[in-house]
Structure formats: structure tokens, C-alpha cells
N, C-alpha and C positions, 0 to 999 in steps of 0.2 A: 649752421649756415657758414659757408666760407666762399671766398673768391669774389666778393662784391668789388666793383671798381673803386680804386683809391680816389680820394678827392684831389682835384687839380693842384691844390696848394701843398700837398704832401711830397716831400723830396724822398723818393724811394732809394736813392743812394745813401741817405742818412738813416732811413727806417725801412730796410728791405724785407720786412717780415710779411708772411701770408696773414691776411685778416681772417679771424674767426669771430663768431657771434654767439652769445648765450642769451636766450629769451628770458626777460624778467617781466614782472607786472608793469614796470614803468617803461619798458622798451628794450631794444637790442643793446646788450653790453658787449663791446668789442674786447677781444683779448688776443695776445700773442701766445703761441705755443710752439716753441722751437727746441730742437734737440731731443735727446733721449738719455735715460739714466736716472739717477736720483733727482727728484724734482726740487726746484727752487721757485717759490712764488714771490713775485715782486708786487707790492701794493703801494700805490702812490698816495700822497696826501691831497689836501683840498686847498687850493686848486693846483692841479698838475695832470699828467697823464703818463702812460707807459713809455713815451718817447725819452723820458729822463733815464730809463734803464737800458737804452739801445746798445750802448757799448758793453755793458756787463752781459747782456743777453748774447751779443755776438761772440764775446770771449768765452763765456761759460757753457754755451749750448753745445760745444764740442764734446763735453763730458757729462752734461746734466740736461734734464728737461726743464726749460725755462718758461714759466707761465706768468704773464703780466696782463691783468685786466685793466681796462679803463672804466672807472666809475661812471655811472649814468650822468650825462651832462658834461663829460670831459672827453678829450681826445677824439677817438673815432666812434665812440658810443653815441646812441641817440641822445638828443637834447629836448626832452618833452617839456611843453609849456606847463608851468606850475609844479615842476619837480622841486622837492624840498631842499636838497643838498645837505640835509642833516646827517651827521656821522652815523646815527643809528639806522637810517635808511640805506646808506651805502653798505654798512655792515650786514644788514639783512640780505641785500643782493649778493654780496661777497660770500656769505654763508651758503646761499643757494647754489652759487657757481661752484664753490669748492666741493 
């Protein structure tokens, strides 16, 4: 799924990327997928989101495919009630995404 409207609080000048979503059992996981070439996958910690990689993505996407998911509960991903936020649950979603 792509092209959902951006939230009103998001500064598109700072984060100009097309939104993409991957379905997990916990909800929709947002990710950035910019550029082409040899892939680089950016994985944020807990708590954070793909916004922290925006400058690297803008710079590197000229020669690389830059992929940066937001873990469930963070950034532009769904924030389901009762989500665990445990590293192993994030890892499970990331493994399915990759």
C-alpha cells in the first residue's frame, strides 16, 4: 500500500519520501524505499523512527536503494493498543518485511 495522506504534523520538506506500508499481524508497518542500486537497510532503535535517517537517505539514494522501516508503534507505522514493544517482536516483523 502506498500514497496514504501524510499526517498534518509531518514536515514534508524535512521528510519528503513516499510512504509505503507492509502488513504485519500487529498492523501496517511504514517504510521508506528510495533510490536504486545496491540496497542499504536502515533500522532504528527503540524509541525512534526512520526520520533519523532522512539526510543519509537523501544523500545515498542517488546511488543506492535506501530502505528504512518504522517499527510498529513508531513513526508512521500503526500504533496498536497492547503492542509489546519487545525487541523480539520488532525483529519478527523486520524479518517478515525483509
